[in-house]
All heavy atoms as an XYZ file, in Angstrom:
1007
protein
N     108.096     90.288    100.912
C     107.092     91.236    100.449
C     105.880     90.511     99.856
O     104.764     90.966    100.009
C     107.692     92.188     99.430
C     108.699     93.134    100.019
S     109.370     94.213     98.751
C     110.685     94.958     99.681
N     106.137     89.398     99.180
C     105.017     88.593     98.681
C     104.261     87.980     99.854
O     103.037     87.990     99.892
C     105.514     87.462     97.775
C     105.970     87.882     96.419
C     106.354     86.654     95.609
C     106.709     87.022     94.185
N     106.846     85.845     93.334
N     105.036     87.452    100.808
C     104.456     86.749    101.942
C     103.570     87.652    102.794
O     102.644     87.183    103.447
C     105.578     86.166    102.799
C     105.136     85.038    103.677
C     106.326     84.382    104.341
O     107.046     83.630    103.666
O     106.531     84.666    105.536
N     103.832     88.935    102.765
C     103.022     89.863    103.550
C     101.551     89.776    103.128
O     100.659     89.949    103.953
C     103.557     91.286    103.389
C     103.064     92.237    104.439
C     103.811     93.560    104.448
O     104.855     93.692    103.770
O     103.338     94.472    105.135
N     101.302     89.486    101.860
C      99.925     89.323    101.389
C      99.488     87.860    101.366
O      98.367     87.538    101.749
C      99.761     89.945    100.000
C      99.906     91.465     99.947
C      99.836     91.965     98.510
C      98.853     92.154    100.797
N     100.363     86.971    100.933
C      99.964     85.561    100.850
C      99.701     84.974    102.232
O      98.888     84.061    102.368
C     101.009     84.709    100.097
O     102.267     84.797    100.767
C     101.143     85.174     98.641
N     100.328     85.515    103.247
C     100.117     84.997    104.607
C      98.722     85.305    105.141
O      98.299     84.708    106.119
C     101.178     85.561    105.556
O     100.995     86.952    105.740
N      98.005     86.236    104.500
C      96.631     86.547    104.929
C      95.607     86.101    103.891
O      94.475     86.578    103.880
C      96.456     88.043    105.275
C      97.293     88.416    106.485
C      96.742     88.945    104.087
N      96.000     85.180    103.001
C      95.028     84.566    102.104
C      95.063     84.989    100.652
O      94.267     84.480     99.851
N      95.957     85.900    100.282
C      96.049     86.277     98.874
C      96.714     85.150     98.098
O      97.691     84.566     98.547
C      96.865     87.571     98.709
C      96.084     88.805     98.996
C      95.851     89.204    100.305
C      95.560     89.568     97.967
C      95.125     90.339    100.589
C      94.828     90.715     98.229
C      94.610     91.101     99.548
N      96.162     84.859     96.924
C      96.743     83.849     96.040
C      97.546     84.574     94.970
O      97.102     85.584     94.425
C      95.641     83.009     95.403
C      94.873     82.201     96.422
C      93.752     81.441     95.772
C      92.958     80.742     96.856
N      91.573     80.596     96.541
N      98.704     84.015     94.665
C      99.554     84.615     93.646
C      99.138     84.186     92.248
O      98.812     83.019     92.023
C     101.008     84.195     93.848
C     101.662     84.802     95.053
C     103.118     84.420     95.119
O     103.944     85.133     94.513
O     103.422     83.397     95.762
N      99.159     85.136     91.340
C      99.028     84.866     89.914
C     100.425     85.070     89.342
O     100.946     86.183     89.375
C      98.019     85.824     89.272
C      96.593     85.729     89.801
C      95.758     86.902     89.295
C      95.964     84.402     89.404
N     101.050     84.007     88.848
C     102.450     84.111     88.445
C     102.671     83.949     86.950
O     103.784     84.163     86.474
C     103.311     83.076     89.190
O     102.825     81.771     88.896
C     103.276     83.322     90.701
N     101.624     83.553     86.209
C     101.759     83.378     84.761
C     100.574     84.033     84.053
O      99.503     84.180     84.644
C     101.794     81.885     84.372
O     100.501     81.316     84.638
C     102.886     81.132     85.128
N     100.742     84.394     82.785
C      99.613     84.932     82.029
C      98.440     83.944     81.963
O      97.275     84.365     81.991
C     100.195     85.193     80.632
C     101.657     85.365     80.863
C     101.991     84.448     82.006
N      98.748     82.658     81.905
C      97.691     81.651     81.841
C      96.859     81.645     83.121
O      95.625     81.532     83.068
C      98.290     80.260     81.589
C      98.971     80.107     80.237
C     100.367     80.735     80.152
O     101.006     80.996     81.204
O     100.825     81.005     79.016
N      97.506     81.787     84.269
C      96.767     81.864     85.533
C      95.881     83.107     85.571
O      94.747     83.060     86.050
C      97.731     81.882     86.721
C      98.421     80.581     86.992
C      99.456     80.665     88.099
O      99.823     81.775     88.551
O      99.918     79.584     88.510
N      96.389     84.208     85.064
C      95.613     85.455     85.023
C      94.389     85.269     84.125
O      93.270     85.617     84.510
C      96.480     86.633     84.532
C      95.633     87.872     84.304
C      97.607     86.912     85.520
N      94.587     84.718     82.936
C      93.461     84.514     82.015
C      92.421     83.575     82.610
O      91.214     83.808     82.475
C      93.952     83.972     80.673
C      94.714     85.016     79.868
O      94.538     86.227     80.115
O      95.487     84.606     78.981
N      92.869     82.529     83.277
C      91.938     81.589     83.909
C      91.139     82.287     85.012
O      89.930     82.111     85.127
C      92.691     80.393     84.478
C      91.771     79.355     85.095
C      92.523     78.143     85.604
O      93.628     77.846     85.099
O      91.999     77.496     86.517
N      91.820     83.099     85.803
C      91.133     83.853     86.852
C      90.043     84.732     86.252
O      88.894     84.701     86.693
C      92.130     84.700     87.653
C      91.475     85.808     88.433
C      90.712     85.525     89.556
C      91.597     87.127     88.033
C      90.086     86.541     90.266
C      90.979     88.144     88.735
C      90.218     87.855     89.856
N      90.372     85.523     85.244
C      89.392     86.440     84.679
C      88.289     85.719     83.914
O      87.153     86.176     83.893
C      90.070     87.503     83.808
C      90.656     88.616     84.625
C      92.020     88.695     84.842
C      89.855     89.581     85.207
C      92.573     89.707     85.612
C      90.385     90.603     85.977
C      91.751     90.663     86.183
N      88.584     84.594     83.309
C      87.562     83.829     82.593
C      86.502     83.292     83.547
O      85.343     83.114     83.157
C      88.203     82.679     81.820
N      86.889     83.062     84.788
C      85.985     82.445     85.764
C      85.609     83.364     86.921
O      85.002     82.913     87.882
C      86.648     81.173     86.328
C      86.919     80.168     85.245
O      86.009     79.758     84.539
N      88.181     79.788     85.075
N      85.959     84.632     86.853
C      85.759     85.526     87.984
C      84.284     85.850     88.191
O      83.645     86.449     87.351
C      86.566     86.813     87.794
C      86.867     87.562     89.076
C      85.756     88.480     89.528
O      85.302     89.346     88.788
N      85.308     88.307     90.757
N      83.768     85.432     89.328
C      82.385     85.722     89.727
C      82.427     86.356     91.102
O      83.298     86.053     91.913
C      81.550     84.438     89.788
C      81.467     83.699     88.471
C      80.573     84.423     87.500
C      80.411     83.625     86.231
N      80.761     84.375     85.048
N      81.470     87.209     91.388
C      81.464     87.899     92.668
C      82.493     89.005     92.663
O      82.765     89.612     91.631
N      83.085     89.256     93.822
C      84.043     90.351     93.951
C      85.448     89.804     94.172
O      85.630     88.764     94.795
C      83.659     91.270     95.123
O      83.543     90.501     96.310
C      82.354     92.001     94.838
N      86.410     90.518     93.641
C      87.814     90.116     93.790
C      88.688     91.357     93.849
O      88.497     92.295     93.071
C      88.257     89.235     92.619
N      89.625     91.351     94.767
C      90.635     92.395     94.803
C      91.924     91.790     94.245
O      92.266     90.649     94.558
C      90.829     92.987     96.225
C      91.379     91.996     97.200
C      91.691     94.231     96.189
N      92.556     92.550     93.355
C      93.831     92.141     92.776
C      94.838     93.238     93.112
O      94.681     94.382     92.685
C      93.745     91.935     91.251
C      95.109     91.566     90.690
C      92.700     90.885     90.901
N      95.842     92.872     93.891
C      96.876     93.817     94.303
C      98.077     93.638     93.382
O      98.612     92.537     93.255
C      97.285     93.579     95.766
C      98.469     94.471     96.145
C      96.110     93.819     96.697
N      98.469     94.721     92.733
C      99.714     94.718     91.972
C     100.784     95.200     92.942
O     100.881     96.384     93.262
C      99.621     95.596     90.710
C      98.534     95.064     89.785
C     100.985     95.632     89.999
C      98.292     95.890     88.534
N     101.520     94.245     93.457
C     102.523     94.478     94.473
C     103.807     94.989     93.808
O     104.001     94.799     92.611
C     102.778     93.153     95.199
C     103.404     93.312     96.553
O     103.876     94.385     96.923
N     103.427     92.227     97.299
N     104.665     95.617     94.584
C     105.956     96.047     94.059
C     106.958     96.156     95.190
O     106.599     96.098     96.367
C     105.837     97.378     93.306
O     105.804     98.463     94.192
N     108.214     96.324     94.825
C     109.274     96.460     95.817
C     109.457     97.901     96.274
O     110.290     98.170     97.124
C     110.620     95.901     95.296
C     110.525     94.419     95.063
C     111.073     96.628     94.055
N     108.684     98.798     95.727
C     108.783    100.211     96.101
C     108.664    100.359     97.613
O     107.678     99.958     98.208
C     107.688    101.001     95.407
S     107.508    102.672     96.022
N     109.670    100.928     98.225
C     109.729    101.010     99.676
C     108.615    101.805    100.319
O     107.958    101.329    101.230
N     108.374    103.007     99.861
C     107.400    103.819    100.586
C     105.973    103.510    100.163
O     105.131    103.245    101.007
C     107.724    105.298    100.488
S     107.293    106.090     98.945
N     105.669    103.494     98.877
C     104.282    103.273     98.446
C     103.819    101.852     98.767
O     102.788    101.652     99.396
C     104.129    103.581     96.960
N     104.572    100.859     98.340
C     104.174     99.477     98.614
C     104.320     99.156    100.091
O     103.589     98.319    100.628
C     104.989     98.503     97.771
N     105.244     99.821    100.751
C     105.464     99.600    102.169
C     104.281    100.008    103.029
O     104.105     99.481    104.124
N     103.455    100.943    102.565
C     102.220    101.278    103.281
C     101.008    100.614    102.638
O     100.017    100.368    103.307
C     101.986    102.799    103.356
O     101.950    103.347    102.041
C     103.050    103.478    104.187
N     101.112    100.304    101.333
C      99.991     99.673    100.643
C      99.696     98.296    101.221
O      98.552     97.985    101.527
C     100.280     99.569     99.143
C      99.124     99.036     98.329
S      99.232     97.375     97.593
C     100.891     96.927     97.450
N     100.715     97.444    101.353
C     100.487     96.076    101.834
C      99.831     96.053    103.216
O      98.811     95.394    103.398
C     101.786     95.271    101.805
C     102.238     94.906    100.388
C     103.453     93.991    100.395
N     104.617     94.611    101.017
C     105.508     95.357    100.367
N     105.380     95.579     99.073
N     106.541     95.879    101.001
N     100.354     96.784    104.212
C      99.668     96.796    105.506
C      98.258     97.394    105.414
O      97.349     96.961    106.115
C     100.567     97.660    106.398
C     101.896     97.646    105.742
C     101.645     97.487    104.272
N      98.090     98.375    104.541
C      96.763     98.971    104.362
C      95.765     97.983    103.800
O      94.612     97.912    104.239
N      96.203     97.206    102.815
C      95.334     96.175    102.229
C      94.964     95.142    103.295
O      93.805     94.772    103.439
C      96.016     95.506    101.015
C      95.271     94.262    100.584
C      96.115     96.489     99.859
N      95.954     94.702    104.054
C      95.684     93.734    105.124
C      94.710     94.322    106.147
O      93.761     93.666    106.565
C      96.989     93.327    105.812
C      97.865     92.432    104.960
C      99.245     92.198    105.504
C      99.323     91.857    106.950
N     100.694     91.568    107.408
N      94.927     95.551    106.529
C      94.070     96.222    107.498
C      92.636     96.333    106.989
O      91.681     96.172    107.753
C      94.642     97.612    107.799
C      93.936     98.357    108.903
S      94.672     99.993    109.149
C      96.379     99.574    109.487
N      92.484     96.596    105.699
C      91.140     96.763    105.131
C      90.269     95.532    105.367
O      89.066     95.647    105.556
C      91.221     97.075    103.634
O      91.585     95.928    102.868
N      90.889     94.369    105.379
C      90.137     93.133    105.575
C      89.638     92.988    107.007
O      88.658     92.277    107.258
C      90.997     91.934    105.182
C      91.473     91.924    103.735
C      92.467     90.794    103.512
C      90.305     91.842    102.773
N      90.295     93.674    107.936
C      89.874     93.640    109.339
C      88.869     94.736    109.676
O      88.243     94.681    110.732
C      91.091     93.799    110.257
C      92.047     92.623    110.170
O      91.580     91.493    109.925
O      93.263     92.846    110.345
N      88.711     95.708    108.795
C      87.867     96.870    109.097
C      86.427     96.731    108.621
O      85.627     97.642    108.832
C      88.494     98.134    108.483
C      89.824     98.575    109.085
C      90.401     99.754    108.301
C      89.643     98.944    110.555
N      86.095     95.632    107.956
C      84.738     95.471    107.440
C      84.339     94.008    107.426
O      85.187     93.128    107.333
C      84.607     96.057    106.017
O      83.255     95.901    105.563
C      85.551     95.384    105.041
N      83.057     93.778    107.498
C      82.514     92.430    107.332
C      82.333     92.111    105.848
O      82.180     90.957    105.470
C      81.161     92.306    108.047
C      81.257     92.471    109.554
C      82.060     91.357    110.203
O      81.857     90.184    109.836
O      82.904     91.673    111.066
N      82.310     93.142    105.007
C      82.037     93.001    103.573
C      83.327     92.831    102.788
O      83.759     93.726    102.077
C      81.263     94.225    103.064
C      79.947     94.376    103.770
O      79.155     93.450    103.831
N      79.709     95.543    104.333
N      83.925     91.674    102.919
C      85.208     91.409    102.264
C      84.997     90.920    100.831
O      83.979     90.303    100.524
C      85.974     90.347    103.051
C      86.356     90.804    104.447
C      86.866     89.660    105.270
C      87.193     90.028    106.686
N      86.294     90.888    107.397
N      85.975     91.151     99.963
C      85.896     90.579     98.610
C      85.860     89.046     98.699
O      86.437     88.452     99.615
C      87.190     91.051     97.947
C      87.631     92.240     98.739
C      87.163     91.983    100.143
N      85.202     88.442     97.732
C      85.111     86.979     97.687
C      86.462     86.339     97.404
O      86.735     85.228     97.864
C      84.128     86.545     96.587
C      82.732     87.079     96.820
O      82.253     87.026     97.974
O      82.115     87.559     95.845
N      87.294     87.040     96.635
C      88.578     86.478     96.213
C      89.683     87.509     96.426
O      89.472     88.704     96.218
C      88.526     86.091     94.731
C      87.440     85.082     94.423
C      87.142     85.043     92.940
O      87.008     86.062     92.291
N      87.047     83.837     92.414
N      90.861     87.018     96.806
C      92.023     87.864     97.041
C      93.175     87.347     96.185
O      93.595     86.199     96.343
C      92.430     87.812     98.518
C      91.351     88.117     99.558
C      91.864     87.817    100.958
C      90.886     89.568     99.438
N      93.687     88.204     95.303
C      94.780     87.817     94.411
C      95.848     88.893     94.392
O      95.582     90.056     94.682
C      94.270     87.580     92.987
C      93.571     86.262     92.843
C      92.208     86.155     93.031
C      94.289     85.110     92.532
C      91.562     84.926     92.919
C      93.656     83.879     92.426
C      92.294     83.802     92.613
O      91.677     82.583     92.508
N      97.051     88.478     94.002
C      98.146     89.426     93.870
C      99.079     88.994     92.745
O      99.220     87.794     92.471
C      98.935     89.574     95.198
O      99.950     90.570     95.038
C      99.550     88.273     95.648
N      99.651     89.969     92.076
C     100.767     89.758     91.143
C     101.885     90.673     91.624
O     101.626     91.682     92.280
C     100.414     90.064     89.671
C      99.382     89.104     89.138
C      99.955     91.503     89.486
N     103.112     90.306     91.311
C     104.239     91.082     91.808
C     105.002     91.677     90.631
O     105.723     90.968     89.930
C     105.160     90.195     92.662
C     105.932     90.969     93.687
C     105.657     90.824     95.031
C     106.938     91.849     93.305
C     106.378     91.536     95.988
C     107.660     92.564     94.245
C     107.373     92.406     95.594
N     104.826     92.993     90.440
C     105.540     93.699     89.378
C     107.037     93.584     89.637
O     107.489     93.676     90.768
C     105.113     95.158     89.341
N     107.799     93.343     88.605
C     109.240     93.218     88.745
C     109.697     91.786     88.940
O     110.857     91.477     88.729
N     108.804     90.909     89.351
C     109.126     89.484     89.506
C     108.314     88.656     88.518
O     108.870     87.931     87.720
C     108.857     89.008     90.949
C     109.854     89.521     91.931
C     109.578     90.650     92.688
C     111.075     88.899     92.102
C     110.497     91.150     93.586
C     112.008     89.384     93.003
C     111.713     90.517     93.743
N     106.999     88.772     88.619
C     106.114     88.027     87.721
C     105.658     88.976     86.610
O     104.483     89.343     86.513
C     104.929     87.461     88.520
C     105.385     86.597     89.683
O     106.293     85.770     89.481
O     104.849     86.766     90.795
N     106.631     89.375     85.785
C     106.377     90.452     84.821
C     105.330     90.090     83.782
O     104.502     90.933     83.431
C     107.687     90.888     84.133
O     108.320     89.744     83.562
C     108.633     91.540     85.123
N     105.339     88.859     83.279
C     104.348     88.478     82.270
C     102.944     88.444     82.868
O     101.977     88.897     82.241
C     104.701     87.127     81.643
C     105.978     87.182     80.810
O     106.367     88.287     80.383
O     106.584     86.113     80.594
N     102.810     87.936     84.073
C     101.509     87.898     84.745
C     101.029     89.318     85.051
O      99.848     89.641     84.862
C     101.585     87.073     86.023
N     101.945     90.167     85.496
C     101.586     91.554     85.795
C     101.111     92.261     84.537
O     100.100     92.973     84.551
C     102.785     92.298     86.416
O     103.176     91.612     87.608
C     102.435     93.728     86.743
N     101.821     92.059     83.434
C     101.423     92.677     82.170
C     100.022     92.209     81.758
O      99.200     92.994     81.303
C     102.429     92.362     81.064
C     102.057     92.933     79.715
C     101.841     94.439     79.736
O     102.546     95.179     80.407
N     100.832     94.904     79.019
N      99.750     90.921     81.948
C      98.432     90.387     81.570
C      97.335     90.990     82.440
O      96.286     91.369     81.937
C      98.407     88.871     81.681
C      97.085     88.281     81.226
C      96.963     88.333     79.751
N      97.950     87.367     79.331
C      98.115     86.903     78.134
N      97.368     87.308     77.162
N      99.046     86.035     77.858
N      97.564     91.122     83.744
C      96.561     91.764     84.605
C      96.295     93.176     84.118
O      95.137     93.614     84.037
C      97.009     91.768     86.088
C      96.165     92.735     86.910
C      96.949     90.383     86.685
N      97.344     93.889     83.755
C      97.181     95.269     83.290
C      96.338     95.355     82.022
O      95.699     96.375     81.764
C      98.544     95.908     83.087
C      99.232     96.205     84.408
C     100.606     96.756     84.224
N     101.148     97.210     85.516
C     102.419     97.271     85.798
N     103.325     96.929     84.876
N     102.817     97.678     86.980
N      96.309     94.289     81.243
C      95.466     94.275     80.042
C      93.984     94.263     80.394
O      93.148     94.643     79.582
C      95.822     93.071     79.170
C      97.211     93.186     78.553
C      97.643     91.936     77.817
O      96.800     91.060     77.520
O      98.864     91.825     77.538
N      93.646     93.857     81.595
C      92.258     93.840     82.057
C      91.871     95.131     82.777
O      90.736     95.287     83.200
C      92.030     92.651     83.003
C      92.050     91.316     82.301
C      93.221     90.566     82.210
C      90.895     90.802     81.717
C      93.248     89.336     81.570
C      90.905     89.573     81.071
C      92.086     88.852     80.999
O      92.096     87.634     80.358
N      92.826     96.035     82.916
C      92.593     97.313     83.594
C      92.751     98.417     82.557
O      93.861     98.676     82.092
C      93.591     97.497     84.760
C      93.417     96.377     85.789
C      93.408     98.873     85.402
C      94.488     96.346     86.859
N      91.660     99.071     82.179
C      91.720    100.071     81.098
C      92.262    101.428     81.544
O      91.716    102.480     81.217
C      90.254    100.171     80.660
C      89.487     99.895     81.902
C      90.292     98.875     82.663
N      93.365    101.385     82.291
C      94.009    102.596     82.785
C      95.515    102.431     82.615
O      95.996    101.304     82.473
C      93.657    102.805     84.262
C      92.169    103.033     84.559
C      91.881    102.811     86.034
C      91.756    104.418     84.132
N      96.274    103.522     82.674
C      97.727    103.400     82.544
C      98.306    102.494     83.641
O      97.783    102.451     84.759
C      98.226    104.840     82.707
C      97.063    105.694     82.358
C      95.851    104.924     82.791
N      99.394    101.782     83.335
C     100.032    100.915     84.330
C     100.430    101.700     85.573
O     100.865    102.850     85.478
C     101.278    100.391     83.618
C     101.020    100.581     82.176
C     100.105    101.762     82.057
N     100.268    101.059     86.720
C     100.599    101.695     87.979
C     100.985    100.605     88.977
O     100.265     99.628     89.134
C      99.376    102.471     88.497
O      99.647    103.130     89.699
N     102.136    100.767     89.619
C     102.477     99.823     90.670
C     103.224    100.568     91.766
O     104.052    101.420     91.471
C     103.297     98.646     90.138
O     104.520     99.067     89.614
N     102.832    100.291     92.991
C     101.772     99.364     93.353
C     100.399     99.960     93.030
O     100.264    101.175     92.856
C     101.956     99.208     94.865
C     102.510    100.523     95.304
C     103.408    100.958     94.177
N      99.421     99.082     92.978
C      98.042     99.513     92.776
C      97.098     98.422     93.263
O      97.521     97.296     93.530
C      97.772     99.860     91.307
O      98.019     98.744     90.475
N      95.829     98.783     93.369
C      94.821     97.868     93.896
C      93.598     97.966     93.000
O      93.071     99.063     92.787
C      94.438     98.249     95.341
C      95.682     98.365     96.218
C      93.432     97.244     95.911
C      95.511     99.282     97.419
N      93.163     96.821     92.470
C      92.000     96.790     91.586
C      90.903     95.931     92.209
O      91.185     94.848     92.720
C      92.389     96.220     90.226
N      89.690     96.423     92.164
C      88.544     95.657     92.648
C      87.655     95.349     91.453
O      87.268     96.249     90.702
C      87.773     96.437     93.710
C      86.601     95.707     94.357
C      87.076     94.488     95.151
C      85.816     96.642     95.269
N      87.378     94.061     91.273
C      86.551     93.590     90.172
C      85.267     92.991     90.715
O      85.256     92.414     91.803
C      87.292     92.509     89.367
C      88.496     93.027     88.642
C      89.734     93.055     89.247
C      88.386     93.491     87.332
C      90.854     93.534     88.592
C      89.496     93.979     86.657
C      90.732     94.000     87.286
N      84.208     93.128     89.943
C      82.942     92.476     90.267
C      82.462     91.799     88.988
O      82.247     92.456     87.972
C      81.908     93.471     90.770
C      80.639     92.808     91.273
C      79.758     93.777     92.007
C      78.603     93.025     92.643
N      77.800     93.917     93.479
N      82.338     90.484     89.061
C      81.938     89.680     87.903
C      82.779     90.013     86.670
O      82.269     90.166     85.566
C      80.446     89.852     87.612
C      79.588     89.343     88.759
O      79.991     88.376     89.444
O      78.503     89.920     88.990
N      84.090     90.154     86.884
C      85.024     90.375     85.789
C      85.168     91.810     85.324
O      85.993     92.105     84.464
N      84.395     92.723     85.894
C      84.464     94.137     85.500
C      85.188     94.948     86.563
O      84.925     94.799     87.758
C      83.052     94.714     85.326
C      82.246     94.052     84.229
C      82.796     94.338     82.849
O      83.250     95.482     82.599
O      82.775     93.416     82.011
N      86.086     95.822     86.135
C      86.779     96.715     87.061
C      85.774     97.714     87.624
O      85.098     98.415     86.871
C      87.909     97.462     86.342
C      88.729     98.410     87.200
C      89.554     97.639     88.224
C      89.628     99.266     86.319
N      85.662     97.766     88.958
C      84.723     98.697     89.584
C      85.424     99.749     90.443
O      84.812    100.763     90.798
C      83.641     97.968     90.412
C      82.731     97.151     89.502
C      84.245     97.093     91.494
N      86.694     99.524     90.788
C      87.440    100.514     91.564
C      88.926    100.253     91.365
O      89.355     99.101     91.320
C      87.087    100.416     93.058
C      87.621    101.550     93.869
N      87.036    102.794     93.870
C      88.700    101.641     94.678
C      87.735    103.597     94.660
N      88.755    102.921     95.159
N      89.691    101.346     91.263
C      91.128    101.208     91.055
C      91.849    102.268     91.868
O      91.519    103.454     91.801
C      91.464    101.356     89.564
C      92.890    101.013     89.223
C      93.390     99.739     89.436
C      93.733    101.960     88.668
C      94.700     99.411     89.118
C      95.039    101.648     88.336
C      95.520    100.360     88.562
N      92.823    101.831     92.651
C      93.644    102.734     93.449
C      95.031    102.742     92.821
O      95.758    101.749     92.872
C      93.714    102.277     94.924
C      94.558    103.254     95.735
C      92.320    102.133     95.518
N      95.378    103.874     92.214
C      96.663    104.008     91.541
C      97.759    104.399     92.534
O      97.480    104.846     93.649
C      96.579    105.081     90.459
C      95.592    104.735     89.361
C      95.446    105.857     88.368
O      96.330    105.964     87.495
O      94.470    106.621     88.478
N      98.978    104.238     92.083
C     100.141    104.561     92.918
C     100.034    105.957     93.510
O     100.313    106.161     94.695
C     101.424    104.416     92.105
C     102.664    104.798     92.894
C     103.914    104.831     92.000
N     105.041    105.245     92.780
C     105.939    104.400     93.285
N     105.840    103.120     93.056
N     106.928    104.851     94.014
N      99.618    106.938     92.719
C      99.596    108.308     93.243
C      98.535    108.495     94.328
O      98.567    109.474     95.061
C      99.467    109.353     92.119
C      98.141    109.411     91.459
N      97.838    108.664     90.344
C      97.036    110.127     91.753
C      96.602    108.929     89.973
N      96.088    109.792     90.808
N      97.593    107.550     94.441
C      96.625    107.581     95.542
C      97.154    106.838     96.772
O      96.530    106.869     97.827
C      95.296    106.956     95.114
C      94.574    107.759     94.102
N      94.221    107.260     92.871
C      94.164    109.045     94.123
C      93.608    108.202     92.180
N      93.563    109.295     92.916
N      98.261    106.139     96.605
C      98.875    105.372     97.696
C     100.041    106.145     98.309
O     100.178    106.202     99.532
C      99.349    103.999     97.167
C      98.153    103.162     96.716
C     100.176    103.264     98.213
C      98.516    101.906     95.931
N     100.858    106.750     97.453
C     102.056    107.471     97.920
C     101.687    108.552     98.929
O     100.732    109.297     98.734
C     102.758    108.145     96.739
C     103.497    107.189     95.864
C     104.160    107.893     94.702
O     103.498    108.682     94.009
O     105.352    107.647     94.491
N     102.432    108.583    100.017
C     102.226    109.622    101.020
C     101.047    109.374    101.939
O     100.763    110.187    102.813
N     100.351    108.270    101.748
C      99.207    107.947    102.598
C      99.611    106.852    103.582
O     100.390    105.960    103.252
C      98.034    107.477    101.753
C      97.694    108.513    100.662
C      96.381    109.036    100.671
N      95.919    110.065     99.797
C      96.432    110.626     98.741
N      97.605    110.282     98.286
N      95.809    111.563     98.078
N      99.040    106.889    104.751
C      99.349    105.884    105.760
C      98.581    104.593    105.469
O      97.589    104.583    104.720
C      98.957    106.392    107.150
O      97.539    106.480    107.251
N      99.034    103.508    106.070
C      98.326    102.235    105.951
C      96.892    102.389    106.443
O      95.961    101.827    105.859
C      99.063    101.146    106.732
N      96.689    103.159    107.507
C      95.347    103.374    108.059
C      94.432    104.048    107.028
O      93.284    103.642    106.859
C      95.425    104.220    109.328
C      94.076    104.503    109.972
C      93.434    103.282    110.590
O      94.111    102.491    111.221
N      92.136    103.116    110.401
N      94.935    105.057    106.352
C      94.130    105.765    105.346
C      93.791    104.814    104.194
O      92.641    104.763    103.735
C      94.866    107.024    104.836
C      94.203    107.598    103.594
C      94.940    108.068    105.942
N      94.756    104.052    103.740
C      94.530    103.097    102.646
C      93.534    102.032    103.089
O      92.578    101.718    102.368
C      95.864    102.467    102.197
C      96.776    103.533    101.590
C      95.624    101.314    101.211
C      98.227    103.124    101.457
N      93.721    101.483    104.275
C      92.824    100.452    104.783
C      91.398    100.950    104.950
O      90.435    100.267    104.569
N      91.248    102.142    105.501
C      89.920    102.719    105.701
C      89.229    102.975    104.365
O      88.039    102.700    104.208
C      90.023    104.018    106.529
O      90.632    103.706    107.782
C      88.668    104.645    106.757
N      89.986    103.490    103.407
C      89.425    103.738    102.076
C      88.930    102.444    101.439
O      87.800    102.369    100.956
C      90.474    104.399    101.170
C      90.054    104.461     99.737
N      89.155    105.395     99.270
C      90.377    103.687     98.677
C      88.945    105.193     97.980
N      89.687    104.158     97.595
N      89.773    101.410    101.458
C      89.373    100.140    100.847
C      88.178     99.525    101.563
O      87.273     98.995    100.909
C      90.546     99.158    100.845
C      91.673     99.464     99.877
C      92.832     98.505    100.108
C      91.194     99.402     98.440
N      88.161     99.592    102.889
C      87.024     99.045    103.638
C      85.725     99.741    103.221
O      84.684     99.082    103.065
C      87.259     99.173    105.139
N      85.771    101.054    103.019
C      84.584    101.780    102.573
C      84.147    101.337    101.182
O      82.947    101.192    100.907
C      84.855    103.286    102.593
N      85.119    101.079    100.309
C      84.798    100.597     98.968
C      84.170     99.195     99.058
O      83.165     98.914     98.413
C      86.051    100.578     98.061
C      85.764     99.893     96.737
C      86.545    101.996     97.831
N      84.749     98.317     99.890
C      84.175     96.988    100.063
C      82.736     97.086    100.577
O      81.871     96.319    100.161
C      84.985     96.147    101.054
C      86.430     95.933    100.744
C      87.318     95.599    101.764
C      86.960     96.041     99.453
C      88.666     95.376    101.517
C      88.303     95.845     99.201
C      89.156     95.512    100.244
O      90.481     95.310    100.002
N      82.487     98.021    101.491
C      81.138     98.183    102.044
C      80.133     98.567    100.961
O      78.954     98.257    101.090
C      81.129     99.219    103.166
C      81.741     98.680    104.460
O      81.865     97.450    104.609
O      82.102     99.508    105.322
N      80.578     99.230     99.918
C      79.701     99.584     98.803
C      79.557     98.454     97.787
O      78.472     98.198     97.290
C      80.233    100.820     98.072
C      80.018    102.129     98.794
C      80.488    103.299     97.961
O      80.383    103.241     96.712
O      80.957    104.280     98.563
N      80.668     97.814     97.474
C      80.707     96.887     96.342
C      80.513     95.424     96.741
O      79.922     94.651     95.984
C      82.054     97.037     95.568
C      82.159     96.053     94.436
C      82.212     98.460     95.060
N      80.963     95.049     97.908
C      80.988     93.636     98.294
C      79.802     93.208     99.146
O      79.830     92.125     99.745
C      82.293     93.327     99.032
S      83.768     93.674     98.061
N      78.775     94.024     99.216
C      77.606     93.702    100.015
C      76.781     92.637     99.290
O      76.502     92.747     98.099
C      76.753     94.953    100.274
C      75.498     94.610    101.039
C      77.572     95.991    101.007
N      76.409     91.602    100.030
C      75.547     90.553     99.468
C      74.104     90.991     99.659
O      73.684     91.318    100.771
C      75.806     89.205    100.189
C      74.868     88.141     99.635
C      77.252     88.809    100.041
N      73.357     91.003     98.575
C      71.943     91.416     98.657
C      71.041     90.245     98.929
O      71.161     89.188     98.537
C      71.521     92.105     97.365
C      72.256     93.422     97.168
O      72.557     94.114     98.132
N      72.564     93.753     95.938
């Protein structure tokens, strides 16, 4: 389940220190996927996230993931940078360290990978455009 994202370029954040270093230096756009073992929601989220990268030229500058249930301390630290209730799986888009878009579990459940991918690609087209 981790490899499904890392195989397409996502870097894992596995410790709170790695998370803090990422946010201290985050410039441009970054998507952070809070992965989980949830069969249905995460099972469509991961392919949707991967698909989103193929649906647009305007990709985030950085791709990161934490895995809820495995890297619990790192996941908790990422959640401290998201001013919303914890949600996993979920997808956060940051620009210069600020949260600009968040897809919570309830926006993932019951949706196909295509719907998730198309939604994220549209968000990237708005946020990740280089001027």
